[in-house]
C-alpha positions as MATLAB code, in Angstrom:
seq = 'MDHWHRPGLHWHCYAWVGSKRPEDTERRPPEPQNGRRPVWNSPVPPLEVMHWLAKSADRISLTTGDPAGAVEWLGKQLADAPGLETDLSAGLRLDHARAFLATYPHDVVWTYWTPGQQLRSVAAVSCPRTHNPTSEPPPPCPLGRR';
ca = [
     105.969  100.588  110.805;
     106.401   98.474  107.683;
     102.745   97.743  106.952;
     103.460   95.260  104.162;
     105.231   92.982  106.575;
     102.603   93.276  109.266;
     101.822   89.702  110.319;
      98.568   88.400  108.916;
      97.726   91.371  106.671;
      95.180   90.331  104.041;
      92.108   91.595  102.200;
      88.595   90.176  102.063;
      86.768   91.024   98.846;
      83.000   91.452   98.761;
      80.435   92.175   96.049;
      76.779   93.138   96.098;
      74.275   93.845   93.310;
      70.891   95.495   93.715;
      68.323   97.526   91.837;
      68.263  100.436   94.298;
      70.228  101.906   97.165;
      69.422  100.000  100.354;
      67.891  101.888  103.253;
      70.365  102.910  105.949;
      68.538  100.739  108.490;
      69.394   97.690  106.341;
      73.030   98.789  106.222;
      73.618   98.826  109.982;
      74.898   95.685  111.711;
      72.976   94.174  114.609;
      73.693   95.636  118.029;
      76.195   93.759  120.225;
      74.749   91.243  122.659;
      76.686   90.365  125.804;
      79.624   92.387  124.501;
      79.785   90.573  121.152;
      78.271   91.468  117.833;
      76.278   88.586  116.305;
      77.186   87.423  112.800;
      75.478   89.635  110.261;
      73.867   87.745  107.392;
      72.555   90.725  105.416;
      73.983   90.885  101.874;
      73.712   94.694  101.529;
      76.804   96.893  101.790;
      77.297   98.357  105.266;
      77.415  102.048  106.108;
      80.933  101.657  107.538;
      83.572   99.741  105.589;
      84.834   97.818  108.625;
      81.382   96.279  109.042;
      81.915   94.124  105.950;
      84.056   92.075  108.372;
      81.046   91.656  110.687;
      79.209   89.727  107.968;
      79.108   85.979  107.686;
      82.273   84.534  106.123;
      80.196   83.075  103.280;
      79.768   86.660  101.974;
      83.500   86.776  101.122;
      84.217   86.443   97.389;
      88.006   86.256   97.752;
      90.655   86.478  100.456;
      94.186   87.433   99.431;
      97.376   88.448  101.190;
      98.628   90.237   98.083;
      97.379   93.716   97.136;
      97.826   92.776   93.467;
      95.336   89.954   94.022;
      92.798   92.431   95.396;
      93.326   94.754   92.414;
      92.967   91.817   90.003;
      89.670   90.839   91.641;
      88.429   94.448   91.478;
      89.360   94.541   87.775;
      87.381   91.369   87.120;
      84.341   92.922   88.802;
      84.592   95.960   86.512;
      85.136   93.767   83.430;
      82.105   91.621   84.288;
      79.862   94.628   85.033;
      81.301   97.949   83.823;
      79.988  101.272   85.042;
      78.123  103.882   83.043;
      80.025  105.746   80.324;
      79.825  108.896   82.456;
      81.515  107.119   85.387;
      85.243  106.892   86.056;
      86.999  104.585   83.612;
      88.019  101.114   84.743;
      91.663  101.996   84.055;
      91.516  105.070   86.271;
      89.786  103.151   89.065;
      92.367  100.353   88.923;
      95.307  102.787   88.798;
      93.914  104.478   91.910;
      93.431  101.124   93.664;
      97.023  100.062   92.868;
      98.442  103.365   94.126;
      96.241  103.403   97.209;
      97.070   99.840   98.228;
     100.789  100.395   97.517;
     100.872  103.382   99.876;
      99.276  101.791  102.913;
      97.062   98.744  103.427;
      93.806  100.614  102.951;
      90.403   99.495  101.747;
      89.123  100.057   98.233;
      85.348  100.432   97.926;
      83.388  101.290   94.783;
      79.656  101.669   94.371;
      78.398  102.421   90.873;
      75.524  102.010   88.440;
      75.795   99.723   85.413;
      74.176  100.405   82.023;
      71.635   97.691   82.947;
      70.488   99.824   85.908;
      72.085   97.619   88.534;
      73.727   99.203   91.548;
      76.971   97.393   92.308;
      79.147   97.639   95.379;
      82.565   95.978   95.448;
      85.020   96.186   98.313;
      88.524   94.982   99.142;
      88.658   95.333  102.925;
      91.950   95.161  104.851;
      92.140   92.768  107.768;
      92.984   92.727  110.590;
      91.871   96.271  111.256;
      94.529   98.459  112.856;
      92.777  101.798  112.536;
      89.244  102.711  113.416;
      87.977  106.277  113.196;
      85.175  105.554  115.666;
      85.274  104.389  119.268;
      83.719  101.054  118.292;
      86.184   98.158  118.315;
      86.625   96.738  114.825;
      85.170   93.321  114.038;
      87.587   90.388  114.158;
      88.629   88.568  111.010;
      85.580   86.652  109.710;
      87.848   83.673  108.956;
      89.399   83.706  112.429;
      92.867   84.682  111.165;
      95.188   86.691  113.392;
];
């Protein structure tokens, strides 16, 4: 299957900043009600990447159909708030993101500490989801795209 020409393929980009790692209970989406999962308004990063898509659409920082657009956004996040000197370099992270997204329409998720002691989580999440390692059905596109 030619994944780059899959109809509707796009990425939603999300960012979160905090002063500590959120508790796992905060990182789980609400349970489904009547077969549907309610919109999740929590700003904290989820335990499972696909659950970013279960969040309210106003949590999306950028939506792009081009992997280069997702990498550019990720680079801006690193430029605006770089990681610690002991962390992976921005260049290495971006090279990995480019290679990863060029291979298959995956997600790219980074969580890291800044010199100012902020914990940052940034994510470029592929949508619509075509693979789910769990038995749970993936959330639909938060913007209603198909």
